[in-house]
N, C-alpha and C positions, 0 to 999 in steps of 0.2 A: 504493500500500500506504498503510494505517496500522498503524504497529508500536506496542504495547501489551504487550511483555515484556521489557523493558530487564531487570527483576529476573533474569532467566535470562540473556539478552548484551546489554550495549549496543552500538549500531552503533559501527564504529568510527570516531573523529574523525578529520576533513582534517588537523588539526595533527600527528595520530600519523602519519596514511600520509605525510607529507613527512617528517617527522622519521626513520621507519624507512627511508625510500627513501633519503635522505641517506646514511645509516646503512649501508645496503645496498652502496652504492657506493665509500664511502671508509674502512670498518672493516672490512675481511674478515679482518684478523689475528686468530690466537687470542690470546683474552685472557690467556690465561698463559704464552705465548710470552715469550721474553726480546728479539726484535728489535723494532725501532721498530714496526711494523704492531702488535705484540701489545702493545706500551705505549701505543700511543695508542688500542684498543679500552680497555685496562684503565681508562684514564684519563676515558674518559668512562663507565664502569659506575661509578666512585667518584664520580663529577660527580652523575650518578641515584641515588645510595647517597645522596648530601645531601642533594636537593632530598625525595626519598622519606622521609627520617628528619624533616626540618624538617617536611612537610605533618602528620605524626602526632606532632609534639613528643618525639623520639625521638633518641638520639646516632647519627652514623652506625655508629659499631662494634655498634649493637645490630641492623643492618639485614642479612638473610642472605638471597640471594633465591633462589627455587626455580621449581616448575612452576604454582605455584596453592596456594589455600587447601587443596583434598582434601591435596595432600604436606604443605604446613604443618601441618593438623590432625592429619595421624599420626603426622609428626615428635613432636608434642607428646608427644602420647598416649605414642609410643613412648619417650620417656622415662622416664615413669612405669607401666612394664611392670610388673606384679606389686602395685602400689600402688593405696592406695584414691582411685578416681574419680568425684567427684560431677558430676553433669550435669545438664541437665533433660532432659523427654522430647519437647523441640520442636527438638532440635538437627538439625545437618547429618546424613545419614547416615554420614559421614568421621568423625563423631564417635562418632555411636551405634555404631556399628558394629567400629569400632575398639576403643573401650571396652570393648566387650564381651570381646574377645580379650585386654587386657590387664591390665582389673581383679584386683586381690588383695587383699591385708590389711595392706599395709605402708606405714608414715610415713616421710616426707613424703607427705602429701595433694594430688592436684589437681582444682580446682577449675575444669570448663571450661563456660563458659555464654557464649552469643552474644550480641552485642550487638544486633542485630536481625533476628528472623525471616524467613526467604528467602519464606514462605508468605503470612504473614497481614501484616507488615510490624511485629509487635509487638515494641516496646520493653522489653528486660529491664533492671532495675534491677543494673548492675556496680558501683556503688559500695556498693551494699549487699552484694553477693556480695564484694566485697573484706574488708568490716568482718566478714562471717562469719568468713571465711579467719584474719583475725588474731586471731579468738578460738579458733582450735585450740591445742592444746596435745600435745606428743608423750605417750604411755602410758608407764606403770611398765613395761609389761610388755616386755623385751629383744627377745622374739621378733618383736613388733609394728613395731620399728624397721630400715631399710636405710639404712646409711651408707656403702654401696660407691660404686665411680663411677656415675655422675656425682654423688652427692649427699654426696660427702666434704666436712667442716665448713661443711655446712648448717645453719643455726639455726633457719630457719623451720620450722615443722608444716605448712604448708599453704602453697601457689601457684597462682595464678589465671591461668588461659588465656582470652583471647575473640577468636572469630570474627569479625572486622568486616568481613566481605566485602561485606554489603549496605548496611551504615553507610557505608563509606567514600565520599567526596564528596559524599553526601546531608545529614551534619550533623558539625561540628566535632569532631575526635575530638583531645583530648591523653592516649597513652597514659601517661606519667609523669605526671597529674596524675590521672588514673584510677585507678593505684598498682596496674596489673594487670602482670603478670610475663611473659607471652608474648600475642603476637596475631598473627593472618592475614590475607591478604588475596588478590585477585586484579585483575588487571590489567583483563580483560575486562568487568567489572561499571561500570567507568567510562571506556568508550570507548578501551579500548588493546585490545591484542592477547589472544589467549588463548593458553594457555599459558605465561603468565609470572606470578609473582606474588611475595610476600616473606613475611618470616617476623620477627617482633620478637621479642627475646629479651633480656629486661634483664640489663644488665650485673650478674655475679656469681652467676645463678641458674643450676640446676642447666642441663645442654644436653649433648646427645649426637646423633651425626649418623643418618639413618633410610637415608641411601644414602651408601655408601663404597666406595673405590676411587679416591680421588684427593685432590687439596690444595686444590680450590677452597674459597672461601667460609673460610677458615683452618683447613681441614680439618673445618668442619662439613655440608659439604654436596657430594659429589663428581659431578663432571658438566661438559663443557665449557660455558663461559659459553654464554647466549643474549643476546649482547652486543645485536644488534637489537631482539629482543623487550623488553628491559630498558629501552632509550632508546623504545619505544613506550611502556612503562607510565609511566617519568617524564615524559613527554610528554601521555600523558593527564592526567595531576595537574595539571600544567601550564597546560592548557587548562580544567580546571574552576574553577584560580585566575582566569586570565583570565576567563572568562564568568560569575563569581559564583554559581558551582553551590549552595554555602549559600544564598545570597539567594534564590535563583529557584527551587529545591527548597522551601524556606520558606514562600513567597508564591505565584509563579506557578501552580507544579506541585501545591502542597496544593489551590491554589481547583479545577483541573482534577479534582482527584481527588477531593474533597469534591463537586463540582458531578455527578459522574457517578454518584457514591453516592446523592444523594438525588433523581436522578431515576429510577434504576432503583428506588427504593424507591417511588417514587409512581406509577410507570408500567405496574410489570411485578407481577401478581400474584405471591403465593409467592415473592418474591425477601426474603433477609436478607442480612446483612454477616457477615462472618469478621473484618473487620478492625474496630478502634476508631476512629474515625477523630477523636476528641477528641485535642485537641495534646498532646503531648507521651506519647502513649499509643504511635503508630507513626511509621513514616517515612511521610513525608509523599508519597509516589508510588505505595507500593501498597494496592490494595482488592481483598479476597477475597471473592466473593460466592459464596452457595449460591439455586439455584430451585429449590424442589420439585417434583418430578415432572419435571425434565428433567435428563438424564445430561450429565455435564461434558464429555466427550470428544465428543459430540455438537454441543454448541454452540460448543465452539472448533472443529470442523470444520467448521459453519455458516457461523460469521464469516470462516473461513477462504478460505471459497467468495466471500464481499465483500471480499477483500484485508483484513481487519482481524485482524490477528495478537495473539494472547493466549495465555495460558497454563492448563492444568487444576491447576496448583500446581506443585511443582519439578520444572523442568526437567532435573535429574540424575536423578529417578525415574521419567521416561518410559519407556513400554514396561510397567511394572508394572501390574497389576489389580488390585491391593491397595488399599486406601482411604488418603487423606493420613495418615501418622502424625502429623502436626502437628493435624491438623482433628480425629483420635480422640481425642488428647490433651486436644483444649479441648472436645470437642461429645459425645464418645463415641456419635455415630449416625454408621453407615457411609453413609445414605440422604444427609446432609448433605453428609460429605466427597465423596460419589462425584458429587455435582450440583454441586462448586464450579469458579469461573473465577477466575483470578489475573489482572487488570491491572495495569500496572504501567507508569508514565511516565517519561518523561526529557526533557531540556530541549530537543528539537527538537520535542514534543507541542504543539499548540495546541484553543482551544475548537472548532474545526472538526472534531477526532477525535472529540472528546465528543458532537457534533451525528451524526458520519457512525453512529456504536457504536449512539444510541440511535434513529438512524432505521431500523434494521433488528434489534435484538436483542429489543423485545417481542414483535414476530412470530415469531421462532425460538423464543423461549419457549412462544409461545402453539402455535406448530404442534405442539412436542416435549410439550408437556404434553397437546394433545389426543390424542396416539397412548400415553402411558404409562397402566400399569394401576396407577398410585400416582394418588391424587385429590391435585389441586393445592392 
C-alpha cells in the first residue's frame, strides 16, 4: 500500500506504539485519584504537558488536554458565544458551523483563522491577522459591550485563535511569538493516537469550559484523563523532533510533492493545481489537483484498487455529496471542486511512491475522461 493521505490521519509511529504500550502496562491508575498509582499517572501527564508546551513555545500552564481539534475549536468559539466572530471561508467545519451558532454583535471580538488549510495546504498570514486584531477598539455604544464572565476585567477589543492542526510538526510554530491567544491541535496528524489533542490558552485571556462536570484541567475541561493517549501525543512530538521533521518536510517531502505536481501537469491533459506550490505559500506536503471531466471519488476508488490511498478533500467531510467549500470559495467552480484529489505526504514516503502514482494515474484519468459527458 502507498499511503498519501497523511493530512487525514498519519499512521501511528513505532515510538508512539512503544510509549503507549508501556503506559498501558504501568500507568493504569486514574490521574485524578489520590493514591500512588494516580499520582504516577498525573506526573506523566504533567511531563507531557511540559514537552508539548516547549514544542510550540508556550508555558505548561497554558496547555489543556482534550479529545482533539474539533473539541478545541468548539471550546474557543463557545467562549465568544454572542460576540462578533471573524473568520475565513476556508476554515474547518468545526469552526464554520460552531461560529454560525455562536456569532452575535457583542465586543470583544474573536478572530479565528487557521494557520494552514487542510485541503489545499494554503498558509494564511497569522501575523497579519494579529495586527488587524490589535487595531480593533471598543465601540462607544454600551449595548455592544459584554464584560460578563469570562470577559471581566478584559482590556482587549479583539482576540485571535488559530487552528494549527495541519501545521503542527510540518513547520516551526511559536505561539507566543505569533501573538495569538488560542490555538488548537490534534495528535493523530503527526503520528500520534486519535482521540487526543490540546488547546493553547494564553495566560490571562478569557476562558470557560465547553465540557463541565469535573475538576480536571483546573476545572476547564471535565472528563477522566486519557493518560495513555496524552503520552502517545507527547511521544509523537518527540519522534518528530528525533527524525528532524521540520527539515525533512521542507526539503525531502517538498521535493516529492513538487515532483508529483510537475509530472501531473506535464503528463495528464486537463489537470490543474489547486495548491500553490511556491515556497511559503503552502505546506510542503499537501497537493490538491483537479482533473477536468474526471470525478474525484471515481479517481480515488481507482487509485485505491491499485493500493494507492488518497483523499478527495477533507476526510471530515467524507460522505458528503456537496462540493468542497474550500475549493468553492477559491474557484467558485463546482466542476473543479468535484474533480479534485488531495495527495498528502508524510515522512515515510519516497520517490518510488510518486513513480507508482504516475504509473497508473494517467491511465485512470484518460479512462474517466473517455466516458465523461464533459469535454476534457
